[in-house]
C-alpha positions as CSV (number, residue, x, y, z in Angstrom):
1,M,1.4,-18.7,-4.5
2,A,4.6,-20.5,-3.4
3,V,5.1,-24.0,-4.9
4,N,7.4,-26.4,-3.0
5,S,9.7,-28.3,-5.2
6,P,9.7,-32.1,-4.8
7,R,12.2,-33.4,-2.4
8,D,15.0,-35.6,-3.7
9,P,14.8,-39.2,-2.2
10,Q,18.5,-39.1,-1.6
11,D,18.4,-36.0,0.5
12,V,19.8,-36.5,4.0
13,G,17.6,-35.4,6.9
14,Y,18.5,-34.9,10.6
15,T,17.2,-38.2,12.0
16,W,19.6,-40.7,10.6
17,P,22.7,-38.5,11.1
18,T,21.7,-38.0,14.8
19,I,21.3,-41.8,15.3
20,L,24.6,-42.4,13.5
21,A,26.4,-39.8,15.8
22,V,25.0,-41.5,18.9
23,A,26.2,-44.9,17.7
24,V,29.7,-43.7,16.9
25,H,30.1,-42.0,20.2
26,A,29.0,-45.2,22.0
27,L,31.6,-47.2,20.0
28,V,34.3,-44.6,20.9
29,V,33.4,-44.9,24.6
30,I,33.6,-48.7,24.4
31,F,37.0,-48.7,22.7
32,S,38.2,-46.1,25.2
33,L,37.4,-48.4,28.1
34,I,39.5,-51.1,26.5
35,S,42.6,-49.0,26.0
36,L,43.5,-45.4,25.5
37,P,46.0,-45.2,22.6
38,T,47.5,-42.1,21.3
39,Q,45.3,-40.6,18.5
40,T,46.6,-38.6,15.6
41,T,44.4,-35.6,14.7
42,E,43.9,-35.5,10.9
43,P,43.8,-32.1,9.3
44,D,40.4,-30.7,8.5
45,S,39.6,-30.3,4.8
46,S,39.0,-26.7,3.9
47,S,37.7,-27.5,0.4
48,I,34.2,-26.0,-0.4
49,V,33.2,-29.0,-2.4
50,Q,33.7,-32.4,-0.7
51,A,32.9,-35.9,-1.7
52,T,31.0,-38.0,0.9
53,F,31.1,-41.8,1.1
54,V,28.0,-43.3,2.6
55,S,28.4,-46.8,4.0
56,T,25.8,-49.3,3.0
57,E,26.1,-51.1,6.3
58,T,23.1,-50.7,8.6
59,F,23.5,-49.7,12.2
60,T,22.7,-53.2,13.3
61,D,25.7,-54.5,11.3
62,Q,28.0,-51.8,12.8
63,A,26.9,-52.6,16.3
64,Q,27.4,-56.3,15.6
65,Q,30.9,-55.7,14.3
66,A,31.7,-53.6,17.4
67,T,30.4,-56.4,19.6
68,D,32.4,-59.0,17.7
69,Q,35.6,-56.9,18.0
70,Q,35.0,-56.4,21.8
71,A,34.5,-60.1,22.3
72,A,37.7,-60.9,20.3
73,L,39.6,-58.4,22.4
74,H,38.2,-60.0,25.7
75,S,38.9,-63.5,24.5
76,A,42.4,-62.5,23.5
77,A,42.9,-60.9,26.9
78,E,41.6,-63.9,29.0
79,P,44.4,-66.2,30.2
80,E,44.5,-69.7,28.9
81,P,44.3,-72.5,31.4
82,D,47.3,-74.0,29.8
83,P,50.8,-73.3,31.2
84,E,52.2,-69.8,30.9
85,P,52.8,-68.8,27.3
86,S,56.2,-68.0,26.0
87,Q,57.5,-64.5,25.5
88,Q,57.0,-64.8,21.7
89,E,53.3,-65.7,22.2
90,T,52.8,-62.9,24.6
91,D,54.3,-60.4,22.1
92,Q,52.1,-61.8,19.3
93,Q,49.0,-61.6,21.4
94,Q,49.9,-58.0,22.4
95,A,50.5,-57.1,18.7
96,A,47.2,-58.6,17.7
97,E,45.4,-56.6,20.4
98,E,47.1,-53.4,19.3
99,A,46.2,-54.1,15.6
100,A,42.6,-54.7,16.6
101,Q,42.6,-51.5,18.7
102,R,44.1,-49.5,15.7
103,E,41.5,-51.0,13.4
104,A,38.7,-50.1,15.8
105,E,40.0,-46.6,16.1
106,A,40.3,-46.3,12.3
107,Q,36.7,-47.4,11.9
108,A,35.6,-45.0,14.6
109,A,37.5,-42.1,12.9
110,E,36.0,-43.1,9.5
111,Q,32.5,-43.2,10.9
112,A,33.0,-39.8,12.7
113,L,34.2,-38.3,9.3
114,A,31.2,-39.8,7.6
115,L,28.9,-38.3,10.3
116,E,30.5,-34.9,9.8
117,E,30.1,-35.1,6.0
118,A,26.5,-36.1,6.4
119,Q,25.8,-33.2,8.7
120,A,27.5,-30.8,6.3
121,Q,25.4,-32.2,3.5
122,A,22.2,-31.8,5.6
123,E,23.2,-28.2,6.5
124,A,23.8,-27.4,2.8
125,Q,20.4,-29.0,1.9
126,R,18.7,-27.0,4.6
127,R,20.3,-23.7,3.3
128,A,19.3,-24.5,-0.2
129,E,15.7,-25.1,0.9
130,E,15.6,-21.8,2.8
131,A,17.0,-20.0,-0.2
132,Q,14.4,-21.5,-2.4
133,Q,11.6,-20.6,0.0
134,L,12.9,-17.0,0.3
135,A,13.0,-16.7,-3.5
136,E,9.4,-18.1,-3.7
137,E,8.2,-15.6,-1.0
138,Q,9.9,-12.7,-2.9
139,A,8.2,-13.8,-6.2
140,A,4.8,-13.9,-4.4
141,E,5.4,-10.4,-3.0
142,A,6.3,-9.1,-6.4
143,Q,3.2,-10.7,-7.9
144,A,1.1,-9.1,-5.1
145,R,2.6,-5.7,-5.8
146,E,1.9,-6.1,-9.5
147,Q,-1.7,-7.1,-8.8
148,A,-2.1,-4.0,-6.6
149,A,-0.7,-1.8,-9.2
150,Q,-3.0,-3.3,-11.9
151,Q,-6.0,-2.8,-9.6
152,A,-5.0,0.8,-9.0
153,R,-4.8,1.4,-12.8
154,E,-8.2,-0.2,-13.3
155,E,-9.7,1.9,-10.6
156,E,-8.2,5.0,-12.1
157,A,-9.6,4.1,-15.5
158,Q,-13.0,3.5,-13.9
159,R,-12.9,6.9,-12.2
160,Q,-11.9,8.6,-15.5
161,Q,-14.7,6.9,-17.4
162,E,-17.2,8.0,-14.7
163,A,-15.9,11.5,-14.9
164,E,-16.3,11.5,-18.7
165,E,-19.8,10.1,-18.4
166,Q,-20.7,12.8,-15.8
167,R,-19.3,15.6,-18.1
168,A,-21.3,14.1,-21.0
169,R,-24.5,14.2,-18.9
170,E,-23.9,17.7,-17.8
171,E,-23.2,18.8,-21.4
172,E,-26.4,17.1,-22.6
173,A,-28.4,18.8,-19.8
174,Q,-26.8,22.2,-20.8
175,R,-27.8,21.6,-24.5
176,Q,-31.4,20.7,-23.4
177,R,-31.6,23.9,-21.3
178,E,-30.4,26.0,-24.2
179,A,-32.8,24.3,-26.6
180,E,-35.7,25.0,-24.1
181,E,-34.6,28.6,-23.9
182,Q,-34.4,28.9,-27.6
183,R,-37.9,27.4,-28.0
184,A,-39.2,29.8,-25.4
185,R,-37.7,32.7,-27.3
186,E,-39.2,31.5,-30.5
187,E,-42.6,31.1,-29.0
188,E,-42.4,34.6,-27.5
189,A,-41.5,36.0,-30.9
190,Q,-44.4,34.1,-32.4
191,R,-46.8,35.5,-29.9
192,Q,-45.5,39.0,-30.5
193,Q,-45.9,38.6,-34.2
194,E,-49.4,37.3,-33.9
195,A,-50.3,40.3,-31.6
196,E,-48.9,42.7,-34.2
197,E,-50.9,41.1,-36.9
198,Q,-54.0,41.2,-34.7
199,R,-53.5,44.9,-34.1
200,A,-53.0,45.5,-37.9
201,R,-56.2,43.7,-38.6
202,E,-58.1,45.7,-36.0
203,E,-56.6,49.0,-37.3
204,E,-57.6,48.1,-40.9
205,A,-61.1,47.3,-39.7
206,Q,-61.2,50.6,-37.9
207,R,-60.1,52.4,-41.0
208,Q,-62.8,50.7,-43.0
209,R,-65.4,51.6,-40.5
210,E,-64.3,55.2,-40.4
211,A,-64.5,55.3,-44.2
212,E,-68.0,54.0,-44.2
213,E,-69.0,56.5,-41.5
214,Q,-67.4,59.3,-43.6
215,R,-69.5,58.4,-46.6
216,A,-72.6,58.2,-44.3
217,R,-71.8,61.7,-42.9
218,E,-71.2,63.1,-46.4
219,E,-74.6,61.8,-47.5
220,E,-76.2,63.1,-44.4
221,A,-74.5,66.5,-44.9
222,Q,-76.1,66.9,-48.2
223,R,-79.5,66.5,-46.5
224,Q,-78.8,68.7,-43.5
225,R,-76.2,71.3,-43.2
226,E,-76.7,71.8,-39.5
227,A,-76.2,68.1,-38.9
228,E,-73.2,68.3,-41.2
229,E,-71.6,71.1,-39.2
230,Q,-72.3,69.2,-36.0
231,R,-70.8,66.1,-37.6
232,A,-67.9,68.2,-38.9
233,R,-67.1,69.3,-35.4
234,E,-67.4,65.8,-34.1
235,E,-65.2,64.5,-36.8
236,E,-62.6,67.1,-36.1
237,A,-62.6,66.1,-32.5
238,Q,-62.4,62.5,-33.5
239,R,-59.4,63.2,-35.8
240,Q,-57.7,65.0,-33.0
241,R,-58.2,62.1,-30.7
242,E,-57.0,59.7,-33.3
243,A,-53.9,61.9,-33.9
244,E,-53.2,62.0,-30.2
245,E,-53.6,58.2,-30.0
246,Q,-51.4,57.7,-33.0
247,Q,-48.8,59.9,-31.6
248,A,-49.0,58.1,-28.3
249,R,-48.7,54.8,-30.1
250,E,-45.6,56.0,-32.0
251,E,-44.0,57.3,-28.8
252,E,-44.7,54.0,-27.0
253,A,-43.1,52.1,-30.0
254,Q,-40.1,54.4,-29.8
255,R,-39.7,53.8,-26.1
256,Q,-39.9,50.0,-26.7
257,R,-37.3,50.2,-29.4
258,E,-35.0,52.2,-27.2
259,A,-35.6,49.8,-24.3
260,E,-34.8,46.8,-26.6
261,E,-31.6,48.6,-27.8
262,R,-30.5,49.2,-24.2
263,R,-31.2,45.6,-23.2
264,A,-29.2,44.4,-26.3
265,A,-26.3,46.7,-25.4
266,E,-26.3,45.6,-21.8
267,A,-26.4,41.9,-22.9
268,A,-23.5,42.5,-25.3
269,E,-21.5,44.3,-22.5
270,A,-22.2,41.4,-20.0
271,A,-21.1,38.8,-22.6
272,M,-17.9,40.8,-23.2
273,Q,-17.3,40.9,-19.5
274,R,-17.8,37.2,-19.1
275,Q,-15.5,36.5,-22.0
276,L,-12.8,38.6,-20.5
277,A,-13.2,37.1,-17.1
278,G,-13.1,33.6,-18.6
279,E,-9.9,34.4,-20.5
280,A,-8.3,35.8,-17.4
281,E,-9.3,32.8,-15.4
282,A,-7.9,30.4,-18.1
283,A,-4.6,32.3,-18.1
284,A,-4.4,32.2,-14.3
285,N,-5.2,28.4,-14.3
286,A,-2.6,27.7,-17.0
287,Q,0.0,29.7,-15.1
288,Q,-0.9,27.9,-11.8
289,A,-0.8,24.5,-13.5
290,Q,2.7,25.2,-15.0
291,Q,3.9,26.4,-11.6
292,A,2.6,23.2,-9.9
293,A,4.2,21.0,-12.6
294,N,7.6,22.8,-12.2
295,S,7.4,22.4,-8.4
296,F,6.7,18.7,-8.6
297,I,9.6,18.2,-11.1
298,N,11.9,20.1,-8.8
299,I,10.9,17.9,-5.9
300,V,11.6,14.8,-7.9
301,R,15.0,16.2,-9.1
302,R,16.1,17.1,-5.5
303,A,15.1,13.7,-4.1
304,V,17.0,11.8,-6.9
305,E,20.0,14.1,-6.4
306,Q,20.2,13.1,-2.7
307,A,19.8,9.4,-3.5
308,W,22.3,9.3,-6.4
309,L,25.7,7.6,-5.6
310,I,28.0,8.7,-8.4
311,P,30.3,5.8,-9.4
312,P,34.0,6.6,-8.6
313,G,35.1,6.3,-12.3
314,A,32.4,8.7,-13.6
315,S,33.7,11.7,-15.6
316,D,32.1,15.1,-16.1
317,S,31.5,14.4,-19.8
318,M,29.3,11.3,-19.1
319,S,25.5,11.7,-19.3
320,A,22.5,9.4,-19.2
321,T,18.8,10.0,-19.6
322,I,16.4,7.8,-17.6
323,Q,12.7,7.6,-18.4
324,V,10.5,7.3,-15.2
325,R,6.9,6.0,-15.2
326,L,4.8,6.7,-12.1
327,G,1.5,5.4,-10.8
328,P,-1.5,7.6,-9.7
329,S,-0.1,7.9,-6.1
330,G,3.4,8.7,-7.2
331,E,4.7,5.1,-6.8
332,L,7.4,4.0,-9.2
333,L,6.2,1.7,-11.9
334,A,9.2,1.3,-14.2
335,T,12.5,2.9,-15.2
336,S,14.3,2.6,-18.6
337,V,17.4,4.0,-20.2
338,V,16.5,6.5,-23.0
339,S,20.0,7.7,-23.6
340,S,22.9,5.6,-22.3
341,S,26.2,7.1,-21.1
342,G,28.1,4.2,-22.5
343,D,29.0,2.9,-19.0
344,S,26.6,0.3,-17.6
345,A,27.6,1.0,-14.0
346,F,26.9,4.7,-14.5
347,D,23.4,3.9,-16.0
348,R,22.7,1.4,-13.3
349,S,23.6,4.0,-10.5
350,A,21.2,6.5,-12.1
351,M,18.3,4.0,-12.2
352,Q,19.0,2.9,-8.6
353,A,18.9,6.6,-7.5
354,V,15.4,6.9,-8.9
355,E,14.3,3.6,-7.2
356,H,15.7,4.8,-3.8
357,A,14.1,8.2,-4.1
358,A,10.6,6.8,-5.0
359,P,7.7,7.1,-4.2
360,F,6.8,10.7,-5.0
361,G,3.5,11.2,-3.1
362,E,3.3,14.9,-4.0
363,L,1.8,13.7,-7.3
364,R,-1.5,13.0,-5.5
365,D,-1.8,16.8,-4.6
366,L,-2.0,17.8,-8.2
367,P,-5.2,18.0,-10.3
368,S,-6.0,14.9,-12.4
369,D,-5.2,16.4,-15.7
370,Q,-1.8,17.5,-14.5
371,Q,-1.2,14.1,-12.9
372,R,-1.6,12.4,-16.3
373,N,0.9,14.8,-17.8
374,L,3.5,14.1,-15.1
375,R,3.1,10.3,-14.9
376,Q,6.0,9.9,-17.3
377,I,9.1,12.2,-17.1
378,N,12.7,12.0,-18.3
379,L,15.7,12.8,-16.0
380,R,19.2,13.5,-17.4
381,F,22.0,12.5,-15.1
382,T,25.5,14.1,-15.2
383,P,28.0,14.1,-12.4
384,G,27.1,16.6,-9.8
385,D,23.8,17.6,-11.5
386,V,20.3,16.1,-12.3
387,R,18.2,17.9,-14.9
């Protein structure tokens, strides 16, 4: 916000010099009507700093003096009713009139000079006020630019924080999905184990039942051979069926093991392919990022080369390194001398080249992670080359 400085009570405005100018011109016209003497033009002062004498007489006093002088001149010019004056008296009267005229002309010239000095002082005061107002407006503009840059930095920090929070939420969701999948796999393994145990219990019960039946058949065989032979045939058939069932179960188990091995091999192959694809993509992204960074630095270097005005006295052995800090949109935030050439004019020309070449809007086209790496760069200046 621009703040107006308090006005000096002694400052001269435009009102009183204007009134004084009108009064002086009126007095000059009055004196010119009385007589037209030869006036000597005084040389103008060419000094930048001049002293001004301000008369303490009011305009009423000046007007009264002019009226008194005019009345004196008229009274001196009017003929006396007495007899004609002598030649000496006439000469004295004429000399008095000329002296009064010269005195009036001197006062008019002095008042005109005072008016010019007052006008010059008023003009200088007006220019000082305009310069002060311009400085205040420039300071307000600089403050507005700084506030805009600060707001841009805060918005960028907010966007980065939101991106970090989004990544954290995605990672947490991924961990939860993986945990759910792990729990599902564990539950499936538990169900399979329980099924295996149930089958083992049923097979054991079956073996126990068969043993009991065998004992019963053997006891019955002792009583009846025919029944024994019949039971023997039935038992043989039963054993064949059990053997076939056992063989079928073993073949099924073998097929399941082979299927599991195939699935494991396919999963391992898929994981290997994903890993190779990820590594290839990472290498391609890294190469692309390096190419984009090099392209942006070349753009900055060419722009600065075109804007650099090499001082006439610069030699080929001189060199200066300038650190450049950029905003998120490529605007120039600050420049500083990292390595001086030993010549302040040379260093200043290098910094001005960076300021004239900015902003570098190509920075907005790069990914956010590359923008952070290119927000601060160093430029080395040598005559005829910028690296």
